[in-house]
BAMARKE-632171 format. One record per residue (C-alpha): residue number from 1; residue in three letters; x, y, z. Coordinates in nm, 3 decimals. Example, Ala and Ser with C-alpha at 12.3 -4.5 7.8 and 13.67 -1.06 7.14 Angstrom:
% BAMARKE-632171
<1 "ala" <1.230 -0.450 0.780>>;
<2 "ser" <1.367 -0.106 0.714>>;
% end
This chain:
% BAMARKE-632171
<1 "met" <1.502 2.022 -34.147>>;
<2 "thr" <1.209 1.873 -34.328>>;
<3 "thr" <0.981 2.061 -34.565>>;
<4 "ser" <0.713 2.072 -34.294>>;
<5 "asp" <0.969 2.215 -34.047>>;
<6 "thr" <1.061 2.488 -34.291>>;
<7 "ala" <0.696 2.569 -34.361>>;
<8 "ala" <0.608 2.588 -33.990>>;
<9 "leu" <0.905 2.813 -33.912>>;
<10 "asp" <0.887 3.045 -34.215>>;
<11 "pro" <0.751 3.380 -34.089>>;
<12 "lys" <0.626 3.461 -34.441>>;
<13 "thr" <0.397 3.158 -34.466>>;
<14 "ser" <0.336 3.030 -34.114>>;
<15 "thr" <0.063 3.154 -33.883>>;
<16 "gln" <0.091 3.185 -33.506>>;
<17 "ala" <-0.147 2.888 -33.471>>;
<18 "asn" <0.069 2.675 -33.704>>;
<19 "arg" <0.382 2.765 -33.509>>;
<20 "lys" <0.216 2.688 -33.175>>;
<21 "ala" <0.099 2.348 -33.300>>;
<22 "tyr" <0.446 2.279 -33.442>>;
<23 "asp" <0.618 2.367 -33.114>>;
<24 "thr" <0.368 2.183 -32.891>>;
<25 "gly" <0.402 1.868 -33.096>>;
<26 "arg" <0.777 1.866 -33.045>>;
<27 "phe" <0.819 1.958 -32.678>>;
<28 "asp" <0.845 1.603 -32.552>>;
<29 "gly" <1.110 1.516 -32.813>>;
<30 "trp" <1.306 1.830 -32.735>>;
<31 "ser" <1.284 1.752 -32.361>>;
<32 "asp" <1.398 1.395 -32.425>>;
<33 "thr" <1.705 1.539 -32.599>>;
<34 "val" <1.781 1.765 -32.302>>;
<35 "ser" <1.734 1.472 -32.061>>;
<36 "ala" <1.977 1.267 -32.269>>;
<37 "ala" <2.231 1.547 -32.233>>;
<38 "ile" <2.168 1.549 -31.856>>;
<39 "thr" <2.240 1.175 -31.845>>;
<40 "thr" <2.568 1.232 -32.028>>;
<41 "ile" <2.671 1.517 -31.798>>;
<42 "leu" <2.583 1.325 -31.482>>;
<43 "gly" <2.786 1.028 -31.609>>;
<44 "arg" <3.103 1.232 -31.641>>;
<45 "pro" <3.362 1.190 -31.365>>;
<46 "asp" <3.388 1.569 -31.328>>;
<47 "ser" <3.013 1.618 -31.279>>;
<48 "ser" <2.904 1.773 -30.949>>;
<49 "gly" <2.579 1.578 -30.971>>;
<50 "his" <2.380 1.902 -30.962>>;
<51 "ile" <2.200 2.006 -31.279>>;
<52 "gly" <2.052 2.347 -31.349>>;
<53 "leu" <1.871 2.446 -31.666>>;
<54 "leu" <1.863 2.795 -31.815>>;
<55 "gly" <1.638 2.880 -32.108>>;
<56 "phe" <1.542 3.191 -32.298>>;
<57 "ser" <1.208 3.220 -32.483>>;
<58 "leu" <1.140 2.887 -32.661>>;
<59 "gly" <1.443 2.746 -32.480>>;
<60 "gly" <1.279 2.849 -32.154>>;
<61 "phe" <0.963 2.662 -32.246>>;
<62 "ile" <1.172 2.354 -32.326>>;
<63 "ala" <1.376 2.389 -32.004>>;
<64 "ala" <1.056 2.415 -31.797>>;
<65 "asn" <0.902 2.115 -31.970>>;
<66 "thr" <1.221 1.914 -31.915>>;
<67 "ala" <1.244 2.013 -31.548>>;
<68 "ala" <0.883 1.907 -31.495>>;
<69 "arg" <0.959 1.565 -31.645>>;
<70 "asp" <1.312 1.502 -31.514>>;
<71 "glu" <1.356 1.516 -31.138>>;
<72 "arg" <1.735 1.523 -31.177>>;
<73 "val" <1.705 1.895 -31.257>>;
<74 "ala" <1.784 2.074 -30.930>>;
<75 "ala" <1.725 2.434 -31.041>>;
<76 "leu" <1.550 2.611 -31.327>>;
<77 "ala" <1.592 2.965 -31.459>>;
<78 "val" <1.376 3.088 -31.745>>;
<79 "leu" <1.363 3.425 -31.913>>;
<80 "tyr" <1.050 3.542 -32.096>>;
<81 "ala" <0.897 3.196 -32.119>>;
<82 "gly" <0.638 2.971 -31.961>>;
<83 "leu" <0.498 2.623 -32.016>>;
<84 "pro" <0.251 2.524 -32.287>>;
<85 "asp" <-0.102 2.480 -32.154>>;
<86 "ala" <-0.110 2.125 -32.294>>;
<87 "met" <0.184 2.031 -32.073>>;
<88 "ala" <0.084 2.221 -31.758>>;
<89 "ser" <-0.188 1.975 -31.658>>;
<90 "lys" <0.071 1.693 -31.647>>;
<91 "val" <0.311 1.870 -31.408>>;
<92 "arg" <0.356 1.705 -31.069>>;
<93 "his" <0.704 1.837 -30.989>>;
<94 "leu" <0.923 2.137 -31.057>>;
<95 "pro" <1.257 2.229 -30.900>>;
<96 "pro" <1.327 2.566 -30.737>>;
<97 "met" <1.301 2.825 -31.011>>;
<98 "ile" <1.326 3.187 -31.112>>;
<99 "glu" <1.144 3.347 -31.406>>;
<100 "leu" <1.245 3.689 -31.542>>;
<101 "his" <1.008 3.864 -31.782>>;
<102 "gly" <0.973 4.201 -31.951>>;
<103 "glu" <0.640 4.365 -31.878>>;
<104 "ala" <0.622 4.495 -32.237>>;
<105 "asp" <0.683 4.152 -32.395>>;
<106 "arg" <0.459 4.111 -32.701>>;
<107 "asn" <0.602 3.775 -32.811>>;
<108 "val" <0.545 3.580 -32.490>>;
<109 "pro" <0.290 3.756 -32.269>>;
<110 "ile" <0.402 3.815 -31.913>>;
<111 "ala" <0.099 3.609 -31.805>>;
<112 "asn" <0.285 3.298 -31.931>>;
<113 "gly" <0.568 3.356 -31.687>>;
<114 "lys" <0.329 3.426 -31.401>>;
<115 "lys" <0.134 3.106 -31.476>>;
<116 "leu" <0.457 2.906 -31.467>>;
<117 "ile" <0.543 3.049 -31.126>>;
<118 "glu" <0.192 2.974 -30.995>>;
<119 "leu" <0.219 2.619 -31.128>>;
<120 "ala" <0.559 2.572 -30.963>>;
<121 "arg" <0.425 2.691 -30.630>>;
<122 "ser" <0.118 2.469 -30.664>>;
<123 "val" <0.343 2.160 -30.679>>;
<124 "gly" <0.553 2.278 -30.384>>;
<125 "ala" <0.847 2.438 -30.561>>;
<126 "glu" <1.018 2.752 -30.443>>;
<127 "ala" <0.957 3.002 -30.723>>;
<128 "glu" <1.050 3.366 -30.779>>;
<129 "phe" <0.906 3.595 -31.046>>;
<130 "val" <1.100 3.906 -31.152>>;
<131 "pro" <0.922 4.154 -31.380>>;
<132 "tyr" <1.116 4.417 -31.574>>;
<133 "pro" <0.910 4.732 -31.635>>;
<134 "asp" <0.910 4.863 -31.991>>;
<135 "lys" <1.121 4.572 -32.118>>;
<136 "ala" <1.018 4.383 -32.431>>;
<137 "his" <1.082 4.023 -32.528>>;
<138 "gly" <1.446 3.938 -32.490>>;
<139 "phe" <1.525 4.271 -32.326>>;
<140 "asp" <1.820 4.394 -32.523>>;
<141 "phe" <2.104 4.268 -32.306>>;
<142 "ser" <2.319 4.563 -32.401>>;
<143 "asp" <2.627 4.643 -32.197>>;
<144 "thr" <2.473 4.974 -32.092>>;
<145 "asp" <2.131 4.852 -31.976>>;
<146 "pro" <2.101 4.814 -31.596>>;
<147 "ala" <1.844 4.537 -31.652>>;
<148 "thr" <2.116 4.330 -31.818>>;
<149 "phe" <2.334 4.342 -31.508>>;
<150 "asp" <2.038 4.276 -31.281>>;
<151 "ala" <1.918 3.973 -31.481>>;
<152 "ile" <2.264 3.818 -31.510>>;
<153 "gly" <2.331 3.878 -31.141>>;
<154 "arg" <2.000 3.728 -31.031>>;
<155 "val" <2.040 3.415 -31.241>>;
<156 "thr" <2.402 3.370 -31.132>>;
<157 "arg" <2.315 3.409 -30.763>>;
<158 "phe" <2.017 3.175 -30.804>>;
<159 "phe" <2.230 2.897 -30.952>>;
<160 "his" <2.512 2.947 -30.700>>;
<161 "ser" <2.267 2.913 -30.415>>;
<162 "arg" <2.092 2.603 -30.555>>;
<163 "leu" <2.373 2.410 -30.719>>;
<164 "ala" <2.670 2.450 -30.484>>;
<165 "ala" <2.820 2.109 -30.416>>;
% end
């Protein structure tokens, strides 16, 4: 990491505006990296040819941005994420997707997830939004939380139904 990376990511010195600018300026590079991985996977002899992306929080933002740019992505699942406003105006395509979000999320407002679903539908994608009442950012994914089992089950069923060869 560079000195500017460290400064932008340090919670003691960075502001929310600095972090947002840092992230937004890197989305295309991060998505290019994911697309390069997709190319590698699709080139393998054991590849089914069906690619699904799963992302949590910042990873969900990156997965959504990649899926909007790379039509080889056949399914997208994001948890407590969205798509940066700067990228949303460029979206012309999204694959079928599911977005799961805690209603008590203070890190990524639930409105971000809802906007992503609206955007997906506006470009003709099948899109499902699943809110989790009283759940914060990241839920807690404990072995005793029913939301954990629900979220894992939903994402698993979603990918099975969209990516079966």
